N, C-alpha and C positions, 0 to 999 in steps of 0.2 A: 666395405661391403656390409650390407644390412642383413641381419638374421632375425629369427623369431625365437624366443626362449620361453619355456614353461619353467616356473620355479615352484617347488613344493616344500612346505615346512611341516614337519611331523614330530610330535613328542613320542619318543620310543623308550619303553622301560629298559633299563640296563640289562635285566635278565633275559630280554628278548632280542638282544643285539645280533646274535648269531642267526636267528631265524629271520630277522629283518634284513640282514646283509644278503642272505640267500634269496629272499623275496626281491630285494632291490636289484640284485644281479640278474635274476630272471626277467624282471620288468625292463631293465636296461637293454638286455639282449633282444627282447621283443621290439623295443623302440628302434634299435639298430637294424633288425630284420626287416622292419617296415620303412627303412631308409631315413631315420633321423640322422643328423650329422654327428651328434655327440651326446653322451649320457654320463652324468656323474652324480655321486651321492657322498655326503660327508656328515660326520657327527660332531657336535660341539665339544670343545674342551676349554672354551673361554667365552662364555656368554654370561653377562651380568644383568640383573634386573635394572631397569631404568627408572627415572622419576615419573615419566609419563607412559612410555611403552618400551618394549624390548622383545627379543625372541622368547625369553622365558614367560613374560607376561602374556604375549600373544597366544601361546599354546597352553597357558595355565600349567606350566611345568611343575611336576612333582619332584620331591627329593630323589626318588629312585629312577629318574628319567634323564635323557639327553635330548637335545634338539637335533633332528636330522634335516639336512637341507639338500634336496635333489634338484638338478636342473637338466633340461633337455634342450638341445639346440637344433633348430630346423632351418631350412633355406628361407622359408617365408610362412606367413600365417595359414595360407592355403594348404601347404604341406603339413603343418601342425594339425589342422583340423582333420585332414584325411588320415594321417598316421595315428592320431589319438583314437579315432573311431576304429581303425583296424586293430590297434593294440587292445582296446576294450573288448573286441570280438575275437581276439586270438585264442584258439582252443587250448594252447599250452598254458594260458594264464587263468583258465576257467576256475580252478580251485582257489586261486588267490583272490578272486572277486567276491568270495563269501566274507562279508564283514565279520562274522563270528570267528573266522580263522586268521584275521589280520593280527600281527604281533604288536599292535598299537591301537590307541583310541582314535578312530577315524573322525569322530565328532570334533576333535580339537586340532585336526589337520587343516591347513589352508593352502591355497595355490592361486596362481594367476599367470596370464600370458603377457609377454613384454616384447615390444619391438625395440631392437637395439638402436641406440643413437650414437654410441661410440664403441668401437671394437678394435682393440690393440693387442698385439702379441709380439713376443721377442722375435727379432730378425726382420721386422718390417721397416 
């Protein structure tokens, strides 16, 4: 079964991890309220600079930061487009949309949408 996935990569200052976790939880709950299939967020504990590129290089990671990787799974791209629009307009997230209140540097964040080509899980 094919799904559509958004992936988001964010440099997060270690001092802001608690705030970031709360924000991510609220964001994830909003995605699920608007019928995304799955939301997850993780922080790096083993990412190394590469010779050409890497997670640390892609976000210009600073010594006091970790890389966060969030992903959202949708049934298809149409659902993703609809849900993303609804989440961006969700009144419960209005305060989080203020760039001045984000617990990370949004200018170094990047994201993209992906259509799955292989999807495996235990028990299949």
